[in-house]
N, C-alpha and C positions, 0 to 999 in steps of 0.2 A: 637149533633146538633150545640150547643153553640160554639164548636170549628170550625165547618165549617163556622158560622157567623163571628166568630174573622178573620179567614183566608179570607174570602170574603172582610170584612172591611178593612183589611191591604192591600190587594191589590187594592181595590178602592182608598184607600189613596194615595198608590204610583202613580197611573193613575191621580189622580186630582192633586197630588203635582207636577208631570211633566208637566200638563196642566198649573198649576199656573207659573212655570218658564218660559215657553213659553209665556203665557199672559204678565208676567212682561216684558221680553225683547221687545215684539211686540208692546205693549202699548207706551213705552218710545221712541221707535224709529219710532212710527208711522207707523207701518206695519199691514197689515191686520191679523188677527188670523186664517184665513183659509189657507189651504196648508200644506205640509209637512215640518217637522223641517229642519232647516239647519243650518250649522257651521256659526257663526257670522263673522269668520275670512276669510274663503276662499268661503262662500256663497254656497258650495256644498250641495246637499241634503243629509239627513242622513238616510242611511239603516235602515230598521226596527230592525235589530239585533244589531245596534250600538245605539238605542234609548229604550231600556228596562231600566225602572227606577232603579237606584242604580247598577243593575248588569253590564250594559254596561259601566258605569263609572269606576268600579273596573277592568274590563277585558281591557279596552283601557288604564288602567293607568293614567287616568284624561288628555288624549290628543285626539284630532281629529285624527282618522285614516288616513285622507288624508293630511292634512297640518302640523299635529303634534303640532298645537296650544294647550296651555294648557285649560283644560275646568275647570271652576270655581266650588270651592267646594259648591257653593250655590245650584247647582243642586241636588245632592244626599242628602245633608242636608234638604232642603226643601221637597223632596220627602219623607224621612224618618219622619220627624215631622208630615207631614200630616198623614202619613200610622198610626203612633202612636196615634194622636188624634183621628182619626177614629176608631181605636181599643178601645182606652180608652172611647170614648162616648158610645160604646155598653157596655162596663164593668160598667161604671158609672150609667147608666140607666137601668141596669139588671133587676130591679123589675119593670119597667114600660115602656118596650120597646113597641114602635109602629112606624110604617113606618112615620108618620107625626114628631115625636119627633126626629127620627134619621135624617131625611132630613133637619129639622130646625137646629139642632145642626151640621150637616155638611157644611151647608152654613155658619153658624156664625164662624167655625173654618177655613174654606177656606179663608172667608172676613178678619177675624182678622190677619192670616197669611200673606194675601196679603199685609195689611195695614203695617205690621211689616217690611216685606222686602222692599216694595215699597218706604215707607218713609224713611226708613235707607239707601238706596241705593241713592235716588233722592230727599230726602226732599220734596216731594209733594205727593199728593194722585190723583187717578184717579175716578172722579165721574161715569164713565162708568161701573165701578164695584160696588162702594160704594152705589149709589142709587138703582139699581135693587135688591141688597142685601138686602138692608133696607127694601124695599117694600115687598119682599118675606118673611123675617122673620117676619114682621108686620102681614101679612096675615096668617102664620104658627101659630104665637102666639094667634091670635084671634081663629082660629079653634081649638086651643088646650085649650080653655077656659080663657084664659086671658081677662081683662076688656080693653076696649079701651082707656078710659080717663086716667087711671094711665100711660099706655105705653106712651100716646102722652105727659102728663104732664113731665114724665122723659125726653123725647126726648126734649122737649123745654127747660127744665132747663138746659139740657146739652149744649144747644146753649146759653143760656143766660150766663151760668157760663164762658165758653170759650170767648164769646162775649165781656163780661166786661173786662176780661183781655186783648183782643185785643184793644179795646178802650184806656185802661190804659197806655198800652206798646206802643199804636200808631202802632201796627202791627209788633212790634221788638221782641217780646217774644212769640207771638202766631200768627199763619198764619190763614187765612181763610178756609183752609183745616181742622184744628183742629176744627172749629165750626161744620162742615159738620161730621167730626168722632163724635163730641160730641152728635149730633143728632142721629147717629147710635148707640152710646153707650147706649142711654136713651131707644132705641128701643130693644136692646140686654137685657139689664137689666131688662125692664119692670116694674119698680118702682123707685121712687126717693131714698129710702134707699139704694137699690142695686146700685144705679148710684153713690152715695156718697162713697159706699165702693170701687167701681171702680176707681173713682178719687183719692181717698185716696190712694190706693195701687199704682196706676200709679205714683203719685208724690213722694212717699216714695221710690219706687224703682229706679224711675229717679234720685232723689237726691242723692241715694247712689251710683249708677253706675256713675253719674257724678263726684261726688266727688272722687272716686277711679281713674278715668281717669286724673283728675286734679293732684291728688297726684303722679301718676305715670309720669307725664310731657306729657302725650299724648293729653290733651286738657287744654286751658287756662280758666280763670273764665269768660271771655267775649265770649269764643266761641260758636258758635251755635250748639245745638245738637238737632237732631229731636225728638219731642215729641210722633210722632204717634206710634213707637215700645212700649214705656212704656204704652200708652194708650190702645193698643192691649193686652199687658200682664194683665193690671190692669182690663179690661172688662172679660178677661178670667177667673181670679181669682173670680170676683164678680159673673158672670154668674154660675161657677161651685160650688162654696164654699160660696157664699153670705150669704144664710141662718145661717150656721154654724158661720160666722164672726159676724153677727149682733146679733145672740143668746149669742155668748161669750161676745160681749162687753155689752149688756144690762145685762148679768149677770143672 
Protein backbone atom coordinates (compact mmCIF):
# COMPACT_ATOMS: atom_id res chain seq x y z
CA UNK A 1 0.00 0.00 0.00
CA UNK A 2 2.76 2.44 0.94
CA UNK A 3 4.56 1.70 -2.32
CA UNK A 4 1.46 2.79 -4.24
CA UNK A 5 1.22 5.98 -2.15
CA UNK A 6 4.88 6.76 -2.86
CA UNK A 7 4.38 6.22 -6.61
CA UNK A 8 1.27 8.42 -6.66
CA UNK A 9 3.14 11.11 -4.70
CA UNK A 10 6.08 10.96 -7.11
CA UNK A 11 3.81 11.30 -10.15
CA UNK A 12 1.88 14.12 -8.49
CA UNK A 13 5.18 15.87 -7.80
CA UNK A 14 6.19 15.59 -11.46
CA UNK A 15 2.86 17.06 -12.55
CA UNK A 16 2.99 19.94 -10.07
CA UNK A 17 6.63 20.54 -10.96
CA UNK A 18 5.66 20.80 -14.63
CA UNK A 19 2.88 23.23 -13.70
CA UNK A 20 5.32 25.25 -11.62
CA UNK A 21 7.64 25.65 -14.60
CA UNK A 22 4.72 26.83 -16.71
CA UNK A 23 3.58 29.20 -13.95
CA UNK A 24 7.02 30.75 -13.58
CA UNK A 25 7.34 31.47 -17.29
CA UNK A 26 3.82 32.77 -17.79
CA UNK A 27 3.74 34.98 -14.71
CA UNK A 28 7.00 36.66 -15.61
CA UNK A 29 5.92 37.20 -19.21
CA UNK A 30 2.42 38.29 -18.15
CA UNK A 31 0.66 35.52 -20.05
CA UNK A 32 -2.45 33.63 -19.00
CA UNK A 33 -1.85 30.35 -17.20
CA UNK A 34 -4.72 28.85 -19.18
CA UNK A 35 -4.21 27.03 -22.45
CA UNK A 36 -1.76 24.42 -23.69
CA UNK A 37 1.98 24.66 -23.28
CA UNK A 38 3.99 26.14 -26.13
CA UNK A 39 7.62 26.60 -27.08
CA UNK A 40 8.90 30.01 -25.90
CA UNK A 41 10.96 30.32 -29.09
CA UNK A 42 8.71 29.24 -31.99
CA UNK A 43 5.42 29.67 -30.07
CA UNK A 44 4.08 26.39 -31.44
CA UNK A 45 1.87 24.33 -29.14
CA UNK A 46 3.59 21.32 -27.62
CA UNK A 47 2.08 17.91 -28.28
CA UNK A 48 1.08 15.90 -25.22
CA UNK A 49 3.78 13.30 -25.86
CA UNK A 50 6.41 16.04 -25.87
CA UNK A 51 5.14 17.42 -22.57
CA UNK A 52 5.64 14.44 -20.28
CA UNK A 53 7.68 15.59 -17.25
CA UNK A 54 11.39 14.64 -17.41
CA UNK A 55 10.81 11.84 -19.94
CA UNK A 56 10.06 14.13 -22.89
CA UNK A 57 13.08 16.27 -22.03
CA UNK A 58 15.32 13.22 -22.25
CA UNK A 59 13.72 11.80 -25.40
CA UNK A 60 13.94 15.17 -27.18
CA UNK A 61 17.56 15.55 -26.03
CA UNK A 62 16.76 18.94 -24.50
CA UNK A 63 15.56 20.51 -27.75
CA UNK A 64 12.21 21.58 -29.15
CA UNK A 65 10.98 19.04 -31.72
CA UNK A 66 9.97 21.80 -34.14
CA UNK A 67 12.50 24.64 -33.94
CA UNK A 68 15.35 22.71 -32.27
CA UNK A 69 15.77 25.45 -29.65
CA UNK A 70 17.44 24.23 -26.47
CA UNK A 71 15.14 23.43 -23.55
CA UNK A 72 16.40 24.74 -20.21
CA UNK A 73 17.55 22.22 -17.61
CA UNK A 74 15.29 24.12 -15.21
CA UNK A 75 12.35 22.06 -16.44
CA UNK A 76 13.47 18.52 -15.53
CA UNK A 77 15.29 19.72 -12.41
CA UNK A 78 12.24 21.50 -10.98
CA UNK A 79 10.00 18.55 -11.88
CA UNK A 80 12.39 16.06 -10.26
CA UNK A 81 12.90 18.13 -7.12
CA UNK A 82 9.16 18.58 -6.67
CA UNK A 83 8.59 14.85 -7.12
CA UNK A 84 11.26 14.00 -4.55
CA UNK A 85 9.87 16.55 -2.08
CA UNK A 86 6.38 15.10 -2.42
CA UNK A 87 7.67 11.58 -1.79
CA UNK A 88 9.83 12.79 1.09
CA UNK A 89 6.81 14.47 2.70
CA UNK A 90 5.01 11.10 2.80
CA UNK A 91 8.03 9.30 4.23
CA UNK A 92 8.72 12.07 6.75
CA UNK A 93 5.13 12.03 8.06
CA UNK A 94 4.76 8.25 7.88
CA UNK A 95 3.53 8.02 11.49
CA UNK A 96 1.03 10.87 11.28
CA UNK A 97 -0.27 10.76 7.72
CA UNK A 98 -3.51 12.56 7.01
CA UNK A 99 -4.92 14.30 3.96
CA UNK A 100 -4.71 17.71 5.65
CA UNK A 101 -1.05 17.25 6.57
CA UNK A 102 -0.13 16.05 3.08
CA UNK A 103 -1.96 18.92 1.35
CA UNK A 104 -0.41 21.50 3.68
CA UNK A 105 3.08 20.12 3.18
CA UNK A 106 2.68 19.98 -0.59
CA UNK A 107 1.47 23.58 -0.73
CA UNK A 108 4.47 24.63 1.37
CA UNK A 109 6.95 22.73 -0.82
CA UNK A 110 5.37 24.06 -4.01
CA UNK A 111 5.55 27.66 -2.77
CA UNK A 112 9.10 27.36 -1.43
CA UNK A 113 10.31 25.96 -4.74
CA UNK A 114 8.47 28.76 -6.55
CA UNK A 115 10.21 31.37 -4.36
CA UNK A 116 13.57 29.68 -4.90
CA UNK A 117 13.38 29.54 -8.70
CA UNK A 118 11.49 32.78 -9.37
CA UNK A 119 13.65 34.96 -7.15
CA UNK A 120 16.82 33.28 -8.39
CA UNK A 121 15.89 33.98 -12.02
CA UNK A 122 14.19 37.35 -11.76
CA UNK A 123 15.13 38.79 -8.34
CA UNK A 124 11.48 39.36 -7.50
CA UNK A 125 8.47 37.55 -6.11
CA UNK A 126 4.88 37.27 -7.33
CA UNK A 127 2.18 37.96 -4.73
CA UNK A 128 -0.39 36.14 -6.84
CA UNK A 129 1.26 32.91 -5.68
CA UNK A 130 2.62 33.94 -2.29
CA UNK A 131 -0.56 35.42 -0.79
CA UNK A 132 -3.01 32.58 -1.60
CA UNK A 133 -0.44 30.03 -0.44
CA UNK A 134 0.03 31.92 2.83
CA UNK A 135 -3.72 31.98 3.50
CA UNK A 136 -4.13 28.29 2.64
CA UNK A 137 -1.24 27.24 4.88
CA UNK A 138 -2.67 29.30 7.74
CA UNK A 139 -6.08 27.65 7.33
CA UNK A 140 -4.60 24.16 7.18
CA UNK A 141 -2.39 24.84 10.21
CA UNK A 142 -5.37 26.00 12.26
CA UNK A 143 -7.37 22.91 11.28
CA UNK A 144 -4.39 20.80 12.31
CA UNK A 145 -4.53 22.24 15.80
CA UNK A 146 -1.97 25.02 15.79
CA UNK A 147 -2.81 28.18 17.77
CA UNK A 148 -3.63 31.35 15.86
CA UNK A 149 -1.70 33.87 17.97
CA UNK A 150 1.72 32.15 17.88
CA UNK A 151 1.42 31.80 14.10
CA UNK A 152 0.49 35.45 13.59
CA UNK A 153 3.16 36.64 16.02
CA UNK A 154 5.74 34.61 14.10
CA UNK A 155 4.53 36.09 10.80
CA UNK A 156 4.65 39.67 12.11
CA UNK A 157 8.09 39.04 13.56
CA UNK A 158 9.23 37.98 10.11
CA UNK A 159 7.94 41.25 8.65
CA UNK A 160 9.58 43.31 11.40
CA UNK A 161 12.91 41.51 11.04
CA UNK A 162 13.19 42.19 7.32
CA UNK A 163 11.47 45.57 7.64
CA UNK A 164 14.17 46.85 9.97
CA UNK A 165 16.84 45.72 7.52
CA UNK A 166 14.95 47.40 4.70
CA UNK A 167 14.89 50.70 6.58
CA UNK A 168 18.52 50.49 7.72
CA UNK A 169 19.83 49.70 4.23
CA UNK A 170 17.30 52.04 2.57
CA UNK A 171 16.14 49.21 0.37
CA UNK A 172 19.61 48.35 -0.94
CA UNK A 173 20.14 45.13 0.97
CA UNK A 174 16.55 43.98 1.32
CA UNK A 175 13.60 44.36 -1.04
CA UNK A 176 9.93 44.70 -0.17
CA UNK A 177 9.42 41.21 -1.54
CA UNK A 178 11.55 39.88 1.31
CA UNK A 179 9.12 41.39 3.83
CA UNK A 180 6.29 39.43 2.26
CA UNK A 181 8.44 36.30 2.24
CA UNK A 182 9.13 36.99 5.92
CA UNK A 183 5.40 36.93 6.64
CA UNK A 184 5.07 33.68 4.70
CA UNK A 185 8.01 32.19 6.60
CA UNK A 186 6.36 33.03 9.90
CA UNK A 187 3.13 31.32 8.86
CA UNK A 188 4.99 28.21 7.72
CA UNK A 189 7.16 28.04 10.84
CA UNK A 190 4.18 28.59 13.13
CA UNK A 191 6.24 29.90 16.03
CA UNK A 192 8.95 32.49 16.64
CA UNK A 193 11.52 29.88 17.70
CA UNK A 194 11.19 28.06 14.39
CA UNK A 195 11.27 31.34 12.50
CA UNK A 196 14.60 32.18 14.13
CA UNK A 197 15.93 28.79 13.06
CA UNK A 198 14.78 29.51 9.50
CA UNK A 199 16.40 32.94 9.44
CA UNK A 200 19.63 31.66 10.99
CA UNK A 201 19.91 28.79 8.47
CA UNK A 202 19.06 31.13 5.58
CA UNK A 203 21.77 33.64 6.44
CA UNK A 204 24.42 31.03 7.21
CA UNK A 205 23.81 29.21 3.92
CA UNK A 206 23.54 32.50 2.03
CA UNK A 207 26.83 33.74 3.50
CA UNK A 208 28.65 30.52 2.64
CA UNK A 209 27.36 30.46 -0.93
CA UNK A 210 28.16 34.15 -1.41
CA UNK A 211 31.68 33.65 -0.06
CA UNK A 212 32.28 30.74 -2.42
CA UNK A 213 31.03 32.78 -5.40
CA UNK A 214 33.29 35.69 -4.44
CA UNK A 215 36.33 33.46 -3.98
CA UNK A 216 35.68 31.89 -7.39
CA UNK A 217 35.42 35.33 -8.95
CA UNK A 218 31.82 34.87 -10.08
CA UNK A 219 30.56 37.63 -7.80
CA UNK A 220 32.02 40.77 -6.26
CA UNK A 221 31.58 41.87 -2.66
CA UNK A 222 29.05 44.51 -3.70
CA UNK A 223 27.21 42.25 -6.14
CA UNK A 224 23.50 41.77 -5.50
CA UNK A 225 22.53 38.18 -4.72
CA UNK A 226 18.84 37.24 -4.40
CA UNK A 227 17.94 36.41 -0.81
CA UNK A 228 14.74 34.50 -1.64
CA UNK A 229 16.41 31.17 -2.53
CA UNK A 230 18.23 31.08 0.81
CA UNK A 231 15.09 32.05 2.70
CA UNK A 232 13.29 29.18 0.97
CA UNK A 233 16.01 26.70 1.98
CA UNK A 234 16.13 28.00 5.55
CA UNK A 235 12.35 27.79 5.88
CA UNK A 236 12.35 24.23 4.56
CA UNK A 237 15.00 23.21 7.09
CA UNK A 238 13.14 24.86 9.99
CA UNK A 239 9.80 23.39 8.93
CA UNK A 240 11.15 19.85 8.72
CA UNK A 241 13.88 19.78 11.36
CA UNK A 242 13.15 22.78 13.60
CA UNK A 243 12.32 20.62 16.61
CA UNK A 244 15.59 18.70 16.40
CA UNK A 245 17.66 21.85 15.85
CA UNK A 246 16.08 23.65 18.81
CA UNK A 247 16.47 20.58 21.05
CA UNK A 248 20.11 20.21 19.99
CA UNK A 249 20.78 23.89 20.67
CA UNK A 250 19.13 23.86 24.09
CA UNK A 251 21.00 20.71 24.92
